C-alpha positions in Angstrom: -39.9 -80.5 31.6 -42.4 -79.3 29.0 -43.9 -76.2 30.7 -42.0 -73.0 30.0 -39.8 -71.7 32.8 -40.1 -67.9 33.2 -37.2 -66.1 34.7 -35.2 -62.9 34.6 -32.8 -62.9 31.6 -30.2 -61.4 34.0 -30.2 -64.7 35.9 -28.7 -66.6 32.9 -25.0 -66.0 33.3 -23.6 -69.1 31.6 -23.9 -71.1 28.4 -23.3 -74.8 28.1 -21.6 -75.9 25.0 -21.8 -78.3 23.4 -25.2 -79.3 24.8 -26.8 -81.4 22.0 -26.2 -84.6 23.9 -27.8 -83.3 27.1 -31.4 -84.3 27.6 -33.6 -85.3 30.5 -31.6 -86.0 33.7 -27.9 -86.2 33.3 -25.0 -86.8 35.6 -21.3 -86.0 35.2 -19.5 -82.7 35.1 -21.1 -81.1 32.1 -22.4 -78.2 34.2 -18.9 -77.2 35.3 -16.7 -78.4 32.4 -18.8 -77.1 29.5 -19.8 -73.8 31.1 -18.9 -70.5 29.5 -19.9 -66.9 30.4 -22.8 -66.0 28.1 -21.5 -62.4 27.8 -18.3 -63.8 26.4 -20.0 -65.6 23.5 -19.7 -64.3 20.0 -23.5 -64.2 19.5 -24.0 -62.0 22.6 -21.1 -59.8 21.7 -22.5 -59.4 18.1 -26.0 -58.5 19.4 -24.5 -56.0 21.9 -22.2 -54.5 19.2 -25.1 -54.1 16.7 -27.8 -52.7 19.0 -25.8 -50.8 21.7 -22.7 -49.6 19.8 -24.3 -49.4 16.3 -21.7 -51.7 14.7 -22.2 -53.4 11.3 -22.7 -57.2 11.6 -19.6 -57.7 9.4 -17.5 -55.9 12.0 -18.3 -58.4 14.7 -16.2 -61.3 15.8 -19.1 -63.6 15.0 -18.8 -62.7 11.4 -15.1 -61.9 11.1 -14.1 -65.2 12.7 -16.8 -67.8 13.4 -19.0 -67.4 10.4 -16.1 -66.7 8.0 -14.5 -70.1 9.0 -17.9 -71.8 8.8 -18.6 -70.5 5.3 -15.1 -71.6 4.1 -15.7 -75.0 5.6 -19.4 -75.6 4.6 -19.9 -73.2 1.6 -23.1 -71.8 3.1 -24.9 -70.9 6.3 -28.6 -71.4 5.8 -29.5 -69.6 2.5 -26.4 -67.4 2.7 -23.4 -68.2 0.5 -21.4 -65.1 1.6 -20.9 -63.0 4.7 -22.6 -60.1 3.0 -25.7 -62.2 2.3 -25.7 -63.5 5.9 -25.3 -60.0 7.3 -28.3 -58.9 5.2 -30.4 -61.8 6.6 -29.2 -60.9 10.2 -30.2 -57.3 9.6 -33.7 -58.1 8.5 -34.3 -60.9 11.0 -32.7 -59.5 14.2 -33.6 -55.8 13.8 -37.3 -56.9 13.4 -36.9 -59.2 16.5 -35.2 -56.5 18.5 -37.9 -54.0 17.7 -40.7 -56.5 18.5 -39.1 -57.5 21.8 -38.5 -53.8 22.7 -42.2 -53.1 22.0 -43.9 -56.3 23.3 -41.3 -58.0 25.6 -40.5 -61.7 25.3 -43.3 -63.6 23.7 -43.8 -67.3 23.4 -46.0 -67.1 20.4 -46.8 -64.9 17.4 -49.9 -62.7 17.3 -51.5 -65.4 15.1 -50.8 -68.1 17.8 -47.8 -69.8 16.3 -45.3 -71.0 18.9 -41.8 -69.5 18.8 -39.1 -72.1 19.6 -38.1 -71.4 23.2 -34.5 -71.1 24.4 -33.1 -74.4 25.6 -32.3 -74.2 29.3 -30.2 -76.6 31.4 -30.2 -76.7 35.2 -26.9 -77.4 36.9 -26.3 -79.4 40.1 -26.6 -76.2 42.2 -29.8 -75.1 40.5 -28.2 -72.5 38.2 -30.1 -72.1 35.0 -27.9 -71.9 31.9 -28.7 -71.6 28.2 -27.8 -74.3 25.7 -27.6 -74.2 21.9 -31.0 -72.7 21.1 -32.3 -69.2 21.8 -28.9 -67.4 22.2 -29.9 -64.4 20.0 -33.3 -64.0 21.8 -31.6 -64.1 25.2 -28.9 -61.7 24.1 -31.5 -59.2 22.9 -33.5 -59.6 26.1 -30.4 -58.9 28.2 -29.4 -55.9 26.0 -32.9 -54.5 26.3 -33.0 -55.2 30.1 -36.3 -57.1 29.8 -37.7 -58.3 33.1 -38.5 -61.9 32.0 -37.9 -64.5 29.4 -39.2 -68.0 28.9 -37.3 -71.2 28.1 -37.8 -74.9 28.0 -35.8 -77.1 30.3 -34.1 -79.7 28.2 -31.8 -81.1 30.9 -31.1 -81.0 34.6 -28.2 -82.3 36.5 -29.0 -85.5 38.5 -27.7 -83.9 41.7 -30.2 -81.0 41.5 -33.0 -82.0 43.9 -35.3 -79.0 44.0 
């Protein structure tokens, strides 16, 4: 499960959440019970709103709801202690990422050779590839841009998947 899996970003329709406990080969109903439409997630919606509709990060559900509650609960998200600070970080980081992916496509490493963390992928019992907790922003940008391919690392597959 170490080699990157390359596929069309359009093939990833669902997200598994939570997924932190899923590694290796796992049975059960996680691939049906924890499955959500990726386009319905707050991160995808925020990326789409910012880069397709021109919205401000602070106007997105991700910030107005999810990050607002998290900041209230935890007092900070990374280095940010306010929604405005977090929006500024998002603007710097994800505008730069969007521009790079638009120019260069999906890359697995920097120009200096440093490896980017790859999106975490899970394979369900029927072979469907789904995204887990890592790489949601990159996948959302790839889908918004209509990129032809992305890479991810398979972190878990369902025990019933035999291919």
